C-alpha positions in Angstrom: -13.7 -9.1 -13.8 -11.3 -6.2 -12.9 -9.2 -4.4 -15.5 -6.2 -6.2 -13.9 -7.4 -9.6 -15.2 -6.8 -8.5 -18.8 -3.3 -7.1 -18.2 -0.5 -9.4 -19.3 2.5 -10.1 -17.0 5.4 -8.1 -18.3 8.1 -10.7 -17.7 10.2 -12.0 -14.9 9.7 -10.9 -11.3 12.4 -11.0 -8.6 10.9 -11.0 -5.1 12.3 -8.1 -3.0 9.5 -7.2 -0.6 7.3 -8.6 2.1 3.7 -8.9 0.7 1.0 -8.1 1.3 1.7 -4.9 3.2 -0.8 -4.3 6.0 -3.9 -2.0 5.9 -4.4 -0.2 9.2 -7.3 2.0 10.5 -6.6 5.6 11.3 -9.6 6.8 13.2 -8.1 9.8 15.0 -6.5 11.1 11.8 -9.8 10.5 10.0 -11.7 12.6 12.5 -9.1 15.3 12.4 -9.5 15.9 8.7 -13.2 15.5 8.5 -13.8 11.9 7.6 -15.9 9.4 9.5 -13.8 7.8 12.3 -14.0 4.4 10.6 -13.6 5.8 7.1 -9.8 6.1 6.7 -7.3 3.3 6.2 -3.5 3.4 5.7 -2.0 1.0 3.2 1.5 0.6 4.6 3.7 0.2 1.6 6.4 2.0 3.7 6.7 -1.5 5.4 7.8 -3.3 2.3 10.8 -4.8 4.0 13.8 -3.8 1.9 16.2 -0.9 2.5 13.9 1.3 4.5 10.7 0.4 2.6 8.6 2.3 0.0 6.7 2.0 -3.2 9.7 1.6 -5.4 10.2 -1.9 -4.2 7.2 -3.2 -6.1 8.5 -1.5 -9.3 12.0 -2.8 -8.9 10.8 -6.4 -8.6 9.8 -6.1 -12.3 12.4 -3.7 -13.7 15.3 -5.7 -12.1 13.6 -8.9 -13.2 13.8 -7.6 -16.7 17.4 -6.6 -16.2 18.4 -10.1 -15.0 16.6 -11.7 -17.9 18.9 -9.6 -20.1 21.9 -10.9 -18.2 22.7 -7.7 -16.2 25.4 -7.6 -13.6 25.2 -3.9 -13.0 22.3 -1.5 -12.4 22.5 2.2 -13.4 19.8 4.6 -12.5 19.2 8.4 -11.9 17.5 10.6 -9.5 18.0 13.4 -7.0 20.5 12.9 -4.2 17.7 12.1 -1.8 15.9 9.8 -4.2 13.9 6.9 -2.7 14.2 5.0 -6.0 18.0 5.3 -5.9 18.1 4.1 -2.3 16.0 1.1 -3.0 17.9 0.3 -6.2 21.1 0.3 -4.1 19.5 -2.0 -1.5 18.2 -4.4 -4.2 21.6 -4.5 -5.8 23.1 -5.4 -2.4 20.6 -8.2 -1.9 21.1 -9.6 -5.4 24.9 -9.2 -5.6 24.7 -6.6 -8.4 26.9 -3.5 -8.8 24.9 -0.3 -8.6 25.9 3.1 -10.1 23.7 6.1 -9.1 23.8 9.1 -11.3 22.9 12.3 -9.5 22.9 16.0 -10.4 25.2 18.3 -8.4 28.5 18.0 -6.8 29.8 16.1 -3.8 29.1 17.8 -0.5 25.9 19.6 -1.5 23.7 17.0 0.0 24.2 14.7 3.0 22.5 12.2 5.3 19.1 10.7 4.7 18.9 8.5 1.6 22.4 9.4 0.5 23.9 7.9 3.6 22.0 4.7 3.0 23.2 4.6 -0.6 26.7 4.5 0.7 25.8 1.9 3.4 24.4 -0.4 0.6 27.6 -0.1 -1.3 26.4 2.0 -4.3 28.8 4.0 -6.4 27.8 7.6 -7.2 28.6 9.7 -10.2 28.0 13.4 -9.8 26.9 14.9 -13.1 27.1 18.6 -12.2 24.5 21.2 -12.9 22.3 19.4 -15.4 18.5 19.1 -16.0 16.7 15.8 -16.1 17.2 15.3 -19.8 20.9 15.9 -19.5 21.1 13.6 -16.5 19.6 10.8 -18.6 22.2 11.5 -21.3 25.0 11.2 -18.7 23.6 7.9 -17.5 23.4 6.5 -21.0 27.0 7.4 -21.5 28.0 5.6 -18.3 26.1 2.5 -19.5 28.0 2.6 -22.7 31.3 3.1 -20.8 30.6 0.1 -18.5 29.6 -2.1 -21.5 32.8 -1.1 -23.2 34.7 -2.3 -20.2 33.1 -5.7 -20.2 30.3 -5.2 -17.7 26.7 -6.0 -18.5 24.8 -2.9 -17.3 21.1 -2.2 -17.4 19.6 1.3 -17.2 16.7 1.3 -14.7 14.3 4.2 -15.6 13.9 7.3 -13.4 11.6 6.4 -10.5 11.2 2.9 -11.9 8.3 4.3 -13.8 8.0 2.5 -17.1 5.2 0.1 -17.9 7.2 -2.8 -16.6 7.7 -1.1 -13.2 4.2 0.3 -13.0 2.9 -3.3 -13.2 3.9 -3.6 -9.6 1.1 -1.2 -8.7 -1.4 -3.1 -10.8 -0.6 -6.0 -8.5 -0.8 -3.7 -5.4 -4.3 -2.6 -6.6 -5.4 -6.2 -6.7 -3.9 -6.8 -3.3 -5.8 -3.8 -1.9 -9.1 -5.0 -3.3 -8.8 -8.2 -1.3 -8.1 -6.2 1.9 -10.6 -3.4 1.4 -13.1 -4.7 -1.3 -15.5 -1.8 -0.8 -12.9 1.0 -1.1 -14.3 4.2 -2.6 -11.1 6.2 -3.1 -7.4 5.6 -2.9 -5.2 8.7 -2.4 -1.6 8.6 -3.5 1.1 11.1 -4.4 1.9 11.6 -8.1 5.6 11.8 -8.7 7.0 9.9 -11.7 3.6 8.5 -12.5 4.0 4.7 -12.3 2.3 4.1 -9.0 -0.8 6.0 -9.9 -0.9 4.5 -13.4 -0.8 0.9 -12.0 -3.6 1.7 -9.5 -5.7 3.3 -12.2 -5.5 0.2 -14.3 -6.4 -2.1 -11.3 -9.1 0.1 -9.7 -10.4 2.4 -12.4 -9.7 6.1 -12.8 -12.7 7.1 -10.6 -11.3 5.5 -7.5 -7.8 6.9 -7.6 -6.9 10.4 -6.5 -3.4 11.5 -7.3 -1.7 14.5 -5.6 0.9 16.1 -7.8 4.2 16.7 -6.1 5.7 18.7 -9.0 8.2 16.1 -10.3 6.9 16.2 -13.9 5.8 19.1 -16.1 2.8 17.1 -17.5 1.8 14.6 -14.8 -1.6 13.7 -16.2 -0.2 12.9 -19.6 2.5 10.7 -18.1 0.0 8.7 -16.0 -2.3 8.2 -19.0 0.6 7.1 -21.2 1.8 4.5 -18.7 -1.7 3.2 -18.1 -2.2 2.8 -21.8 1.0 0.8 -22.1 -0.2 -1.5 -19.3 -3.7 -2.4 -20.5 -3.5 -1.5 -24.2 -6.2 1.1 -24.0 -5.6 3.4 -21.1 -7.7 6.3 -19.9 -7.8 9.9 -21.3 -5.7 12.3 -19.3 -8.7 14.5 -18.6 -10.5 11.7 -16.9 -7.8 11.2 -14.2 -8.4 12.6 -10.7 -5.4 14.8 -10.0 -4.9 17.6 -7.6 -2.3 20.2 -8.4 -2.8 22.4 -5.3 0.0 20.9 -3.2 3.1 21.7 -5.4 3.8 25.0 -3.7 7.3 26.3 -4.6 8.1 23.1 -6.4 9.4 19.6 -6.1 12.0 19.3 -3.3 10.6 22.2 -1.2 8.7 21.8 2.1 5.3 23.4 1.9 3.2 24.7 4.8 0.4 22.2 4.2 2.8 19.3 3.9 4.5 20.2 7.2 1.1 20.5 8.9 0.1 17.1 7.5 3.3 15.5 8.8 2.7 16.8 12.2 -1.0 15.9 12.3 -0.4 12.3 11.1 2.5 11.8 13.6 0.5 13.2 16.5 -2.7 11.5 15.8 -1.5 8.1 14.7 2.2 7.8 15.4 2.9 7.4 11.7 5.7 9.3 10.0 5.3 10.7 6.5 8.0 12.4 4.4 8.0 16.1 3.3 8.1 15.7 -0.5 5.7 12.9 -1.3 3.4 11.5 1.4 3.2 14.8 3.3 1.9 16.4 0.2 -0.4 13.5 -0.5 -1.9 13.7 3.0 -2.3 17.5 2.6 -4.1 16.8 -0.6 -6.4 14.3 1.1 -7.3 16.8 3.8 -8.0 19.5 1.1 -10.1 17.1 -0.9 -12.3 16.4 2.1 -12.6 20.1 2.9 -13.7 21.0 -0.6 -16.1 18.1 -1.1 -14.0 16.1 -3.6 -14.0 13.2 -1.1 -17.2 12.7 0.9 -17.0 12.5 4.7 -18.4 9.0 4.6 -16.3 7.7 1.8 -14.3 4.5 2.4 -10.9 6.0 1.9 -7.4 4.4 1.7 -4.3 6.5 1.9 -1.4 4.7 0.2 1.7 5.3 2.4 4.5 5.0 -0.1 7.3 5.5 2.4 10.2 8.0 2.1 11.0 8.3 5.8 14.8 8.0 5.3 14.7 11.0 3.0 13.2 13.1 5.8 16.6 13.1 7.5 18.2 14.7 4.5 15.7 17.6 4.4 17.0 20.4 6.7 13.8 22.5 6.7 11.8 19.6 7.9 14.2 18.6 10.6 14.5 22.2 11.9 10.7 22.5 12.1 10.3 19.2 13.9 13.0 20.2 16.4 11.5 23.6 17.0 8.2 21.8 17.9 9.7 19.9 20.8 7.7 20.4 24.0 9.5 21.9 27.0 9.2 20.0 30.3 7.0 21.8 32.8 6.9 20.5 36.4 3.6 20.0 38.0 2.3 23.0 39.9 3.0 23.0 43.7 0.3 21.5 45.8 -0.8 18.8 43.3 1.0 16.0 45.1 -1.4 13.6 46.8 
């Protein structure tokens, strides 16, 4: 029996994605980072089917399910302007015929393209909250919910990143799905952002088989994951027993790091797979570092969870500039080589 079997279903689910997502071998990438050629698999949650894909779809199936149970006709959520969670909330609202209000820090014109362009395409409304921290942003969002309710709407506030226990249940399910696909998996590598994805996997697979790579989104990531896991299974795991790498944060969340940029290029050039600079790029850099320092054995059966984020890449100027500068220049064949 897995831990999953003892976790109660949190409520109503609304199907938004295409499941199961595939698991693909990555032999050239495995060899490049020091794993056995047959030892690395990519779990393609970037191919979830809705709104550009990504891990937030699995969470939204449950958080929006709960919202609909409460009679919601409007979804309100928060994030950064290039938030993958916000993009997919907007896409889910479009599919379900719900009004979506996204509450972002900053002012109009400071961020463009990438996820923000898709938010508009999906018909979301954006409220710019100015220069606020995350706590203040949540307060602004709560005020908007109250305002909407006062106007006769039935709004529901979807948590930052979709990461409450209801949303994290989506990754308990994903862990069960993965065990069917790769039953002998030794370690699953995933980025650690708002905490729900890792928490769900820990509950399904056990703490020893999940390696989270911190991206710098939370001040106390281990405590956040432990708390969410505890709400899922009623017991949880102590924060100090979680496998978390903190060596890929660099200058902080939102900034492109050298190792992340290198991981993007290596993954693209060895497997034709595109990562994003903030989440999966850091996670792949963390995987490579874990193999180098012996945290993951070269012969370990390893799964990298590709949680998506590609649209956000196009809103990250440093990443685009680096990619464009790497374009190869055409060189004609030397004279005399024609047959």
